Wavefront OBJ file of the C-alpha trace (Angstrom):
o trace
v 12.930 -15.792 -17.421
v 11.890 -17.532 -19.677
v 12.143 -21.087 -17.471
v 9.805 -19.497 -15.485
v 7.637 -18.444 -18.118
v 7.325 -21.841 -19.627
v 6.318 -23.219 -15.392
v 4.036 -20.532 -15.196
v 1.882 -22.245 -18.594
v 2.614 -25.396 -17.173
v 2.212 -25.270 -14.345
v 1.058 -22.146 -12.618
v 2.276 -19.076 -10.280
v 3.429 -21.421 -7.479
v 5.292 -24.117 -8.881
v 6.508 -20.521 -11.014
v 8.078 -19.273 -8.269
v 9.191 -22.006 -6.756
v 11.285 -23.213 -9.550
v 12.428 -19.197 -9.496
v 13.413 -19.473 -6.074
v 15.263 -22.581 -6.279
v 17.208 -21.307 -10.171
v 17.926 -17.496 -8.846
v 17.671 -17.675 -5.171
v 20.111 -14.318 -4.934
v 17.570 -12.387 -6.315
v 14.790 -13.803 -3.528
v 17.595 -12.349 -1.122
v 17.382 -9.182 -2.017
v 13.961 -8.686 -1.772
v 13.143 -10.423 1.209
v 15.062 -10.381 4.667
v 13.541 -13.376 5.871
v 11.979 -16.896 4.335
v 8.763 -16.236 5.950
v 7.748 -13.573 2.921
v 8.062 -15.752 -0.188
v 6.563 -18.499 1.701
v 3.516 -16.498 2.681
v 3.791 -15.676 -1.192
v 3.774 -18.471 -2.690
v 1.215 -20.113 -0.318
v -1.262 -16.470 0.054
v -0.662 -14.464 -3.406
v 1.384 -16.009 -5.853
v 0.531 -13.784 -8.583
v 1.906 -11.034 -6.544
v 4.798 -12.732 -5.665
v 5.794 -12.450 -9.144
v 5.042 -9.665 -10.284
v 6.631 -7.983 -7.522
v 10.040 -10.147 -8.035
v 9.690 -9.378 -12.062
v 9.829 -5.395 -11.023
v 11.832 -5.695 -7.964
v 15.486 -4.186 -9.088
v 14.957 -1.118 -9.663
v 12.516 -0.885 -7.232
v 8.771 0.317 -7.082
v 8.097 2.939 -9.323
v 5.346 4.568 -10.998
v 4.169 1.792 -13.579
v 5.206 -0.491 -11.586
v 2.567 -0.360 -9.204
v 0.205 -1.653 -12.608
v 1.908 -4.715 -12.815
v 1.879 -4.910 -8.978
v -2.233 -4.119 -8.854
v -2.899 -6.671 -12.228
v -0.579 -9.632 -9.630
v -2.695 -8.636 -6.812
v -6.391 -8.850 -9.114
v -4.804 -12.093 -10.391
v -4.722 -13.685 -6.807
v -8.563 -12.150 -6.509
v -9.798 -12.863 -9.636
v -7.795 -16.811 -8.836
v -9.548 -17.091 -5.181
v -13.278 -15.788 -6.464
v -13.468 -17.739 -10.115
v -13.350 -21.083 -7.609
v -16.310 -19.674 -5.626
v -18.183 -18.821 -8.986
v -17.836 -22.073 -10.402
v -18.728 -23.617 -7.363
v -21.707 -21.904 -6.686
v -24.200 -23.967 -8.046
v -22.780 -27.395 -5.194
v -24.196 -25.345 -1.874
v -27.038 -24.127 -3.160
v -29.500 -27.254 -3.920
l 1 2 3 4 5 6 7 8 9 10 11 12 13 14 15 16 17 18 19 20 21 22 23 24 25 26 27 28 29 30 31 32 33 34 35 36 37 38 39 40 41 42 43 44 45 46 47 48 49 50 51 52 53 54 55 56 57 58 59 60 61 62 63 64 65 66 67 68 69 70 71 72 73 74 75 76 77 78 79 80 81 82 83 84 85 86 87 88 89 90 91 92
């Protein structure tokens, strides 16, 4: 878990998820039935995927939904922040 956190800080959520997948593939195989969902998660919603993998072992109950919701907000902020930062580029 420490390596995943360090990778997140240095390289971002996509590389962190890939490294965690390589280090602990059994956990990923238990969480997802096929390889398609983790790949789509890494490409489209990496923060949500990581939050789901953190809360997955005991099942998603109660406050675990808060963590997944934060992951969704981080992903939406990631996409919206890029558009907000480039808003002046297209207006002129």
